[in-house]
C-alpha positions in Angstrom: 164.5 45.1 83.2 164.5 46.3 79.4 166.5 44.6 76.6 167.2 46.5 73.5 165.9 44.1 70.2 169.3 44.4 68.9 171.0 41.6 71.4 173.9 39.4 70.5 172.1 36.0 71.1 174.0 32.9 71.4 172.2 29.4 71.4 174.1 26.4 72.8 173.3 23.4 70.3 170.9 22.7 67.3 169.0 19.6 68.3 165.3 19.6 68.1 165.2 22.5 70.8 168.1 24.5 69.5 166.5 24.6 66.2 163.2 25.4 67.2 164.8 27.9 69.5 166.2 29.7 66.6 163.2 29.4 64.6 161.4 31.0 67.7 163.8 34.0 68.0 163.9 34.7 64.3 159.7 34.4 63.6 159.0 36.7 66.5 161.2 39.7 65.9 162.6 41.0 63.0 165.3 43.0 64.6 169.1 43.9 64.2 169.7 41.1 66.7 172.9 38.9 65.7 172.0 35.4 66.5 175.0 32.3 66.6 174.6 29.1 67.4 177.4 27.0 69.1 178.0 23.8 67.6 181.4 21.4 68.3 184.2 21.9 65.6 183.3 18.6 64.0 179.8 19.6 63.2 180.7 23.3 61.8 183.4 21.4 59.5 181.6 18.4 58.7 181.5 17.3 55.3 178.6 14.6 55.9 175.4 15.2 54.0 173.0 15.4 56.8 175.1 17.8 59.2 175.6 19.9 55.7 171.8 20.5 55.4 171.3 21.0 58.8 174.1 23.6 58.8 172.3 25.1 55.4 169.3 25.7 57.1 170.5 27.1 60.1 172.3 29.5 57.9 169.3 30.1 55.9 167.3 31.3 58.9 170.2 34.0 59.4 172.3 32.5 62.1 176.0 32.1 62.3 178.0 29.2 63.4 180.8 28.8 65.9 182.6 26.3 67.5 182.6 24.9 70.7 182.3 22.1 73.1 180.5 22.4 76.6 181.8 18.7 77.5 185.5 19.1 76.3 186.0 23.0 76.5 187.3 24.2 80.0 185.6 26.3 82.0 187.4 29.3 81.0 187.6 28.4 77.5 183.6 28.3 77.3 183.7 31.8 79.4 185.9 33.2 76.6 183.1 32.5 74.0 180.2 33.4 76.1 181.9 36.5 77.0 180.8 37.9 73.4 177.3 37.4 73.9 174.3 39.6 75.8 172.2 36.5 75.9 173.0 32.8 76.3 170.7 30.2 75.9 171.4 26.4 76.5 169.4 24.0 74.1 172.1 21.4 74.7 172.4 18.8 77.7 170.4 15.8 77.2 172.3 12.3 78.1 175.4 14.7 79.1 177.9 13.8 81.6 177.1 14.9 85.0 178.5 18.0 85.9 178.4 19.6 82.1 175.7 22.1 83.5 177.2 23.3 86.4 180.4 24.0 84.4 178.4 25.7 81.6 176.8 27.9 84.3 179.8 28.3 85.8 181.7 29.6 82.7 178.2 32.3 82.1 178.5 33.5 85.5 182.3 33.9 85.1 181.7 36.0 81.5 179.3 38.3 82.6 176.8 37.7 80.4 173.7 39.9 80.6 171.0 37.3 80.8 170.9 33.4 81.0 168.5 30.6 80.1 170.2 27.4 81.6 169.0 23.7 80.2 166.3 23.5 82.5 163.5 23.2 79.8 161.8 20.3 82.1 160.1 19.8 85.1 159.9 22.2 87.9 163.2 20.7 90.1 162.7 22.9 92.9 159.2 21.0 93.2 160.7 17.5 92.7 163.5 18.3 95.4 166.8 16.6 96.3 167.1 13.1 96.2 164.5 11.8 93.7 164.6 8.8 91.8 166.1 10.6 89.2 169.6 11.2 90.3 170.5 13.8 87.3 168.0 16.2 88.5 170.0 17.2 91.6 172.6 19.1 89.3 169.7 21.1 88.1 169.0 22.0 91.9 172.5 22.8 92.0 172.7 25.2 89.3 169.7 27.0 90.7 171.9 27.5 93.7 174.5 29.0 91.6 172.1 31.7 90.1 170.5 32.3 93.4 173.3 33.2 94.9 174.5 35.8 92.7 173.4 39.1 91.3 175.6 40.2 88.3 173.8 37.9 85.9 170.2 38.0 85.3 168.3 34.4 84.5 165.3 32.9 83.6 164.4 29.4 84.1 161.5 28.1 81.9 159.7 24.7 82.9 158.4 23.3 80.0 157.3 19.8 81.1 157.9 16.7 79.1 158.2 17.2 75.1 154.9 16.2 74.0 156.7 13.5 71.6 158.0 11.5 74.7 154.5 10.7 75.6 155.2 8.1 72.4 158.5 6.9 73.5 157.8 3.1 74.1 160.6 2.9 76.6 159.1 5.5 78.3 155.7 4.3 79.1 152.4 6.0 78.5 151.9 5.1 74.7 153.1 2.2 73.1 151.7 2.8 69.5 153.0 -0.8 68.2 151.7 -2.9 70.8 148.6 -0.4 71.1 148.5 0.1 74.8 148.2 3.2 77.0 149.8 3.3 80.3 149.6 5.3 83.6 152.6 6.1 85.9 151.3 6.1 89.2 147.6 6.7 89.1 145.1 7.3 86.1 144.6 10.8 87.4 148.2 11.6 88.0 148.7 14.6 85.7 151.7 16.2 83.9 152.2 19.4 81.7 153.6 18.8 78.2 154.6 21.2 75.2 156.0 20.8 71.6 159.7 22.4 71.2 158.8 24.7 68.4 156.0 26.4 71.1 159.2 26.3 73.8 161.1 28.3 71.2 158.3 30.2 70.8 157.4 31.2 74.6 161.4 32.0 74.9 161.6 34.0 72.1 158.9 36.2 74.0 160.5 36.4 76.8 163.8 37.2 75.4 162.1 39.9 73.6 159.8 41.2 75.5 160.8 40.2 79.2 158.2 42.8 81.0 158.7 41.8 84.9 160.6 38.4 83.7 163.8 38.0 85.4 165.8 36.1 87.8 163.2 33.7 88.6 161.3 30.3 87.2 158.3 30.5 85.0 156.1 28.1 83.4 154.8 27.1 79.9 152.6 24.4 78.7 150.7 23.3 75.5 148.6 21.5 77.9 148.1 19.9 81.3 146.5 16.3 81.1 146.2 13.2 83.2 147.4 9.8 81.9 143.4 9.0 81.6 143.3 11.6 79.5 145.8 10.9 77.0 144.7 7.1 77.0 141.2 8.6 76.0 143.0 10.9 73.3 144.8 8.1 72.1 141.4 5.9 71.5 139.5 8.5 70.3 142.3 9.6 67.6 143.3 6.0 66.3 140.2 3.6 67.3 140.2 -0.2 67.7 141.3 -2.1 70.8 143.8 -0.3 73.1 145.0 -2.7 76.3 145.3 0.1 79.3 147.6 -0.9 82.1 148.5 0.7 85.4 152.0 1.1 86.5 151.4 2.3 90.0 153.9 3.3 92.5 154.4 -0.2 93.9 155.2 -1.2 90.5 157.7 1.4 89.4 159.3 1.3 92.9 160.4 -2.4 91.8 161.3 -1.8 88.9 163.8 0.4 89.9 164.5 -1.6 92.6 165.3 -4.6 89.9 167.0 -2.2 87.7 169.0 0.6 89.6 171.0 1.8 86.8 168.0 2.2 84.3 167.2 5.7 83.6 163.9 5.7 81.9 162.9 4.0 85.0 164.0 6.7 87.0 162.2 9.1 84.9 158.9 6.8 85.3 159.4 7.0 89.1 159.4 10.9 89.0 156.6 11.1 86.8 154.4 8.5 88.6 154.9 10.7 91.9 153.4 13.4 89.9 155.4 16.7 92.2 156.5 19.1 89.8 156.0 17.5 86.8 152.5 19.2 86.3 151.2 22.8 86.7 148.0 24.8 86.1 147.7 26.2 82.6 146.6 29.8 84.3 150.1 29.9 85.8 151.8 29.5 82.2 153.2 32.8 80.4 151.7 31.6 77.5 148.1 31.7 78.6 149.1 35.1 80.5 150.2 36.6 77.3 147.4 35.0 75.0 149.7 32.8 73.0 148.2 29.8 71.3 149.9 26.3 71.9 149.4 23.0 70.6 147.6 20.4 72.8 148.0 16.7 72.9 144.7 16.4 70.8 146.0 18.6 68.0 149.4 16.9 68.4 147.8 13.3 67.6 145.7 14.9 64.9 149.2 15.7 63.2 150.4 12.0 63.4 150.1 9.4 60.9 147.5 6.8 60.3 148.1 3.3 60.4 149.9 2.9 63.3 
């Protein structure tokens, strides 16, 4: 399916991923495309200094801003917004109320846009399956069912694995910089794929402007596929000194979830401990197949400050 470089593109959200998406689209292809970013009215009209700076940066990249709220606006209202665009890319969704992404997807289908990139920038939910420890993932499967059940709107799901930075969120577990502790979820050999938001934006832009045979499917990208043992070795090499190593095997993770059934982070730990659908061979990624250089975990570590 061919797409003109002159597209009307809507990016939903301008957080870390949304901003990286805009940068990727702008850098990839100097064209007549018109790129708009959907933000809450309170953000578009804000006089807060930080939000003014953030909005000014979006403007500096050539983006337009439009107001909308994927949580509060009705499905019909969202459809009326989406209808003005050829491509809708959802970059907002983490921590949103259950059902949000299903409502957004229904609105996209109702609007009849040409192509849709849903909020699925993560693991392979098909491989994880329904009823996993992280119940929020079931909604992602329902989104896929909606998309596969229709033929009017082209769609692309880009599985990115974990954001590299999330490895270093102490509450998640694998690397606790302050405590100088590295951990394995499940086992030291369990693997996971990771990508930076900047590289996600680059790969998405490549697919937007050069889809070739990519349509109505799930594709994969990754800056690196590593084991928890690899991560521990790389962290130790980068920062030196003594590091404590802890194994949180599945028995430990399952007990933690039993004791804290509503803890979202422990739910994530259990999914990544099982290891199904969270890692893929680099040769199967869009970036390797198209010769795109991505940032590895080792390279990411080099960019981190000393003196942790």
